[in-house]
C-alpha positions, 0 to 999 in steps of 0.5 A: 499499500505504501507505493499507492498511499498518496493516490488513495489518500487523495481519494479518501480526503475527498470523501470518495471511495476507491476500490483497492486490490492488495496481493495477499498471497503468492504462489510459485513465480508471482511478479508482486509480492504480498502488500502490493496494491493497485488503487481505482479512483472514482473517475476510473484512474488507476495507480499501482500494479498487482501483477506487473500487467497479467491481471490488471484488467480483471482486477480493474472490473472487480475493484469497480464491482466491489465499490458499487456493491460495498462487498470485499472479495477475495479472488485467486488468479493463476494457471489453475483458475479457469476464470483467470486463464483468459487473463492469466498470469504469463509467469505461471504463478498464482496470487491471491488478491483481496479487493475492497472499498476504501473510504473514510467510513470503511478505513478511518485510520488511513490518515493516522497510518500515513502520518505513522509511515512518514514518520518511520513508525512501525505500524501493522494493519490487519484485515479479515480477508476470508471468514464463514460470516461475510459481515467480518470481511474487510474488518481491520485493526491497526497495531503499533507497539503499544496501541490498537485501533479497530476491531475484527469482531470479537475480543478473542480475535482481537487478542490473538490477532494483535498478538501475532501482528506485533510479532510480524512488525517487529520481524518486518514481515507481511503475512496471512494468518489463519484462525477459527472463526472467533480467533481460535489458535490451531484451527481454521475458517478466518484468514487475516492479512497482516500487512507490516509497515515497518520503516524502510531498511537502512543502507550505511555507506562509510567512506565519502568517495565517488563510488559512495555516491554512486552507491547512494543513488542505488541504494535510494533507488532500492528504497533504502534509507541511505546514510553516508558516514565519513570523519573527513568534513571536507568530503562528507557534504550533502552537496556530493551526496544529494541521493543520501537521506543524511550525510554524517560527519563522524569516525565511522566506528563511533557512529556505527557503535552509537546507532547500535546502542540506539537500536537503530540497526536491525537485520535488514541493515546493509553496511557498505565499507568503501573506505579501504583504509585501516585506520578506518576499516579495522575499528569499524569492523570490529563493531560491524562483524560483532552485531548480531543480526546485520543482513550484509556487511561488505568491504571494498578493496583488492584481493591483496587489500582483503588479505591484509585486512583479514590479518589485522581484524584476526590481530585485533580478536576477531574469530573465523565465525565473525570474519565469515560474515564479511562480503569481500572484496565487495559485490558480484562479479560483474566486470564492473569498472565505473562507480555506477557499475560497481554500485550495481554489482554491490546492490546485486549481492545485497539482493542475492543474499537477502533472497538466496539468490546464486548471482548466475545468469537465469539462462544457466539455471533451472527451477524457480526464478523468485527466491523466498529464501529468507521466508523459509529461514524465518519460519 
């Protein structure tokens, strides 16, 4: 929903009703992930996408229908669905899409959610997408770390879903949860889609060099909140890094330690060390490699620099297990030469590590194109 929030708010603030279709579940090679949304405004204009174009026309018609009837619908699209075959998913995947009318009356919390997302306050939205009683469909509750707004229909269901939604929010995960009709655990009948709106993941770039400027631009493009940090004020300026969300003048190891103490580093954080200077690298990596859950720690330098760096890190007491977390030399082997090409190489390695990709040409591989490596590990 984040990608279409402004368009949805425009309709919501005007007092109109929009048809909103949200991907809630995917199977096989679906092109969009759960949470992807499409908004159909009262004037017929469309924002967003649920399938990259495969089933948009069918979903557009359904969005208009649910606005007219006021009844949300959960539909499956894919090669196993006769109705979807005519418009089918050319990629061969299957997606479940929940389509609902959204207005001030049906979604009174929307403005607050938008404000929370803008302020990077974690918020989860739990919506009933399947239930034996049609009156439950579309009921929702909005959950933060310490607040709850709205009800699904019973105190028992609220208690179960709120507890689970907070767990998903901490992990930054979006998922469909299954309960009995009244929220019973280990039962079936009710499905609840929990969309976690966690703050964007962070990319911390250490070293204010030309490669850092290219990587900051690439990180911003991928949706990261980008910080560039360097101890040299003449180089660490906002003018040199216009795509960074913030530019910090500080010794890298001090800044990273402070951020960790403040709880600003999590499992989704990517740390990219581009300084290739031992006086910066070694103390910084002493901190970084001992952080428990950082997603990616990559360091720039030649193979000779890498060998020298490993020796220095061993001398200060880092173990083989800690050193094994290091992506060095940084990036995938793309033959990159320019700062921009190198930034693509680094971004490609971060993506591959997140989803379990091997970094090989798809023409040389078999099986699924889209990976869910991280999801499998978490479950």
